[in-house]
MARKOLMAR-958447 format. One record per residue (C-alpha): x, y, z; residue number from 1. Coordinates in Angstrom, 1 decimal, always signed. Layout:
N
<pt <X; Y; Z>; NUM> ...
***
This chain:
196
<pt <+241.9; +99.5; +126.7>; 1> <pt <+240.7; +103.0; +125.9>; 2> <pt <+242.4; +105.6; +123.8>; 3> <pt <+242.3; +108.7; +126.0>; 4> <pt <+244.7; +111.5; +126.7>; 5> <pt <+247.5; +110.9; +129.2>; 6> <pt <+247.4; +113.4; +132.0>; 7> <pt <+250.0; +116.1; +131.6>; 8> <pt <+251.1; +115.0; +128.1>; 9> <pt <+250.1; +116.4; +124.7>; 10> <pt <+248.5; +114.3; +122.0>; 11> <pt <+246.6; +111.1; +122.2>; 12> <pt <+247.7; +107.7; +123.5>; 13> <pt <+248.5; +105.0; +121.0>; 14> <pt <+245.9; +102.2; +120.7>; 15> <pt <+246.5; +99.5; +123.4>; 16> <pt <+248.0; +101.9; +125.9>; 17> <pt <+246.2; +102.4; +129.2>; 18> <pt <+245.9; +105.7; +131.0>; 19> <pt <+247.7; +105.4; +134.3>; 20> <pt <+246.4; +108.7; +135.6>; 21> <pt <+249.9; +110.0; +136.2>; 22> <pt <+251.8; +112.8; +134.4>; 23> <pt <+254.5; +110.7; +132.9>; 24> <pt <+256.0; +110.2; +129.5>; 25> <pt <+254.7; +107.2; +127.6>; 26> <pt <+257.1; +104.4; +126.8>; 27> <pt <+258.3; +104.3; +123.1>; 28> <pt <+258.1; +100.5; +122.9>; 29> <pt <+255.2; +98.2; +123.5>; 30> <pt <+255.2; +95.0; +125.6>; 31> <pt <+253.0; +92.0; +126.3>; 32> <pt <+253.6; +92.0; +130.1>; 33> <pt <+250.4; +91.7; +132.0>; 34> <pt <+252.1; +93.5; +135.0>; 35> <pt <+252.9; +96.6; +132.9>; 36> <pt <+251.0; +99.7; +134.0>; 37> <pt <+250.8; +100.9; +130.4>; 38> <pt <+250.2; +97.7; +128.4>; 39> <pt <+248.8; +95.3; +131.0>; 40> <pt <+246.2; +95.4; +133.8>; 41> <pt <+248.3; +96.6; +136.7>; 42> <pt <+246.9; +99.5; +138.6>; 43> <pt <+249.0; +102.0; +140.5>; 44> <pt <+248.5; +103.6; +143.9>; 45> <pt <+249.4; +106.8; +145.7>; 46> <pt <+253.1; +106.6; +146.8>; 47> <pt <+255.8; +107.5; +144.3>; 48> <pt <+259.6; +107.9; +144.6>; 49> <pt <+262.5; +108.9; +142.5>; 50> <pt <+265.7; +106.8; +142.8>; 51> <pt <+268.7; +105.3; +141.0>; 52> <pt <+268.7; +101.8; +139.6>; 53> <pt <+271.3; +99.9; +141.6>; 54> <pt <+270.9; +96.6; +139.9>; 55> <pt <+268.9; +95.3; +136.9>; 56> <pt <+270.3; +91.8; +136.6>; 57> <pt <+267.1; +89.8; +137.5>; 58> <pt <+264.5; +89.2; +134.8>; 59> <pt <+261.8; +91.9; +134.9>; 60> <pt <+263.0; +93.1; +138.2>; 61> <pt <+265.3; +95.9; +139.4>; 62> <pt <+266.7; +97.3; +142.7>; 63> <pt <+266.2; +101.0; +143.2>; 64> <pt <+267.7; +103.0; +146.0>; 65> <pt <+268.0; +106.6; +147.2>; 66> <pt <+269.3; +108.6; +150.1>; 67> <pt <+267.1; +110.4; +152.6>; 68> <pt <+267.7; +112.5; +155.7>; 69> <pt <+266.5; +111.3; +159.1>; 70> <pt <+266.2; +113.7; +162.0>; 71> <pt <+267.6; +112.7; +165.4>; 72> <pt <+265.9; +114.8; +168.1>; 73> <pt <+268.5; +114.1; +170.8>; 74> <pt <+271.3; +115.7; +168.8>; 75> <pt <+269.2; +118.1; +166.8>; 76> <pt <+270.9; +116.9; +163.7>; 77> <pt <+270.2; +114.9; +160.5>; 78> <pt <+271.8; +111.6; +159.4>; 79> <pt <+271.9; +110.1; +156.0>; 80> <pt <+269.9; +106.9; +155.5>; 81> <pt <+269.5; +104.7; +152.4>; 82> <pt <+266.3; +103.1; +151.1>; 83> <pt <+266.5; +100.1; +148.8>; 84> <pt <+263.5; +98.5; +147.1>; 85> <pt <+262.8; +95.7; +144.7>; 86> <pt <+260.7; +96.9; +141.8>; 87> <pt <+259.1; +95.5; +138.7>; 88> <pt <+260.9; +96.4; +135.5>; 89> <pt <+258.5; +96.3; +132.5>; 90> <pt <+260.1; +95.2; +129.2>; 91> <pt <+258.7; +98.4; +127.5>; 92> <pt <+260.9; +100.6; +129.8>; 93> <pt <+263.8; +98.1; +130.3>; 94> <pt <+265.8; +100.2; +132.7>; 95> <pt <+269.5; +99.7; +133.2>; 96> <pt <+271.9; +100.1; +136.1>; 97> <pt <+272.7; +103.8; +136.9>; 98> <pt <+269.6; +105.3; +135.4>; 99> <pt <+267.3; +107.6; +137.4>; 100> <pt <+263.7; +106.3; +137.5>; 101> <pt <+260.3; +107.2; +139.0>; 102> <pt <+258.6; +104.3; +140.7>; 103> <pt <+255.0; +104.0; +141.9>; 104> <pt <+253.4; +101.7; +144.5>; 105> <pt <+251.1; +98.9; +143.3>; 106> <pt <+249.6; +95.8; +144.6>; 107> <pt <+252.0; +93.1; +145.9>; 108> <pt <+253.6; +91.5; +142.9>; 109> <pt <+255.8; +89.0; +144.9>; 110> <pt <+257.1; +88.6; +148.4>; 111> <pt <+259.4; +91.7; +148.1>; 112> <pt <+258.0; +93.7; +145.1>; 113> <pt <+255.3; +96.3; +145.7>; 114> <pt <+256.5; +99.0; +143.3>; 115> <pt <+256.8; +99.3; +139.5>; 116> <pt <+259.0; +101.5; +137.3>; 117> <pt <+256.8; +104.1; +135.6>; 118> <pt <+259.3; +106.5; +133.9>; 119> <pt <+262.9; +107.0; +133.0>; 120> <pt <+264.2; +110.4; +134.1>; 121> <pt <+267.9; +110.2; +132.9>; 122> <pt <+271.3; +108.8; +133.8>; 123> <pt <+273.2; +109.3; +137.0>; 124> <pt <+276.5; +111.1; +136.4>; 125> <pt <+279.5; +109.7; +138.3>; 126> <pt <+283.0; +111.0; +138.2>; 127> <pt <+285.6; +108.2; +138.0>; 128> <pt <+289.2; +108.5; +138.9>; 129> <pt <+291.3; +110.3; +141.5>; 130> <pt <+290.8; +113.7; +142.9>; 131> <pt <+292.9; +116.1; +140.8>; 132> <pt <+293.3; +118.7; +143.5>; 133> <pt <+294.7; +116.1; +145.9>; 134> <pt <+297.4; +115.2; +143.4>; 135> <pt <+298.4; +118.9; +142.8>; 136> <pt <+298.7; +119.5; +146.6>; 137> <pt <+301.0; +116.5; +147.0>; 138> <pt <+303.2; +117.6; +144.1>; 139> <pt <+303.6; +121.1; +145.6>; 140> <pt <+304.5; +119.8; +149.1>; 141> <pt <+307.2; +117.3; +148.0>; 142> <pt <+309.7; +118.7; +145.5>; 143> <pt <+311.4; +116.3; +143.1>; 144> <pt <+314.9; +115.1; +144.2>; 145> <pt <+317.7; +116.7; +142.2>; 146> <pt <+315.7; +119.8; +141.2>; 147> <pt <+317.5; +123.2; +141.4>; 148> <pt <+315.6; +124.6; +144.3>; 149> <pt <+315.5; +121.5; +146.5>; 150> <pt <+318.1; +120.0; +148.8>; 151> <pt <+319.7; +116.8; +147.5>; 152> <pt <+319.0; +113.4; +149.0>; 153> <pt <+322.4; +113.4; +150.8>; 154> <pt <+322.5; +117.1; +151.9>; 155> <pt <+323.1; +117.8; +155.6>; 156> <pt <+320.0; +119.9; +155.8>; 157> <pt <+317.8; +117.0; +154.9>; 158> <pt <+319.6; +114.6; +157.2>; 159> <pt <+319.2; +116.9; +160.2>; 160> <pt <+315.5; +117.3; +159.4>; 161> <pt <+315.0; +113.6; +159.3>; 162> <pt <+316.4; +113.0; +162.8>; 163> <pt <+313.9; +112.8; +165.7>; 164> <pt <+314.4; +114.6; +169.0>; 165> <pt <+315.0; +111.3; +170.8>; 166> <pt <+317.9; +110.2; +168.6>; 167> <pt <+321.6; +110.9; +169.0>; 168> <pt <+324.5; +110.5; +166.6>; 169> <pt <+327.6; +108.4; +167.6>; 170> <pt <+330.4; +108.0; +165.1>; 171> <pt <+328.2; +108.4; +162.0>; 172> <pt <+325.4; +106.1; +163.3>; 173> <pt <+322.1; +107.3; +164.6>; 174> <pt <+321.3; +105.7; +168.0>; 175> <pt <+317.9; +106.2; +169.6>; 176> <pt <+317.8; +107.1; +173.3>; 177> <pt <+316.0; +104.7; +175.6>; 178> <pt <+312.5; +105.7; +176.4>; 179> <pt <+311.8; +107.0; +179.9>; 180> <pt <+308.9; +105.7; +181.9>; 181> <pt <+307.3; +107.1; +185.0>; 182> <pt <+309.4; +104.8; +187.3>; 183> <pt <+312.8; +106.2; +186.1>; 184> <pt <+312.5; +109.5; +188.0>; 185> <pt <+311.9; +109.8; +191.7>; 186> <pt <+311.3; +113.1; +193.4>; 187> <pt <+313.4; +113.7; +196.4>; 188> <pt <+314.0; +116.5; +198.9>; 189> <pt <+317.3; +117.4; +197.0>; 190> <pt <+316.3; +119.7; +194.1>; 191> <pt <+319.7; +119.2; +192.4>; 192> <pt <+319.2; +115.4; +191.8>; 193> <pt <+316.1; +114.1; +190.0>; 194> <pt <+317.2; +110.6; +189.3>; 195> <pt <+318.2; +107.9; +191.8>; 196> 
***
């Protein structure tokens, strides 16, 4: 446990904090976790990723995921694919769901955990609720009944617009005409008569 400068940060490291060799911000809290890259004996390797914490319900573990683009040569297009990893969540960082974090590869910590959270980068911003522009378009298309510029619910213009082309009106009732199929009409030599 040496007291050296962290790469890329100003100032000296507090006593008891290891130098990970990465340009990351040091955690403000300390912990007694032997699997912590700052306060324990865990070494980190080459691969690092940035992702969003999808779940942090397990003890000292979190699920981190991100989207990537995968090229399909046949179609000369890209598709979206998702990557989801189980990572170690040290108590000194204690990340929560929805935070953006940087993770680094390490030795296998369990059957599924090969990465550890090394830095918090911020919080993912999500917009909740319905699309406002969609509501405005629907309001413009359908006027309110009884308004000055719109036809009333019982106006003849609205009734005629609601009829379909296959319906006929008999004595105030709307009756749909029977549907024709391909066997109803037979072509004959006589051009005046199409039906049998």
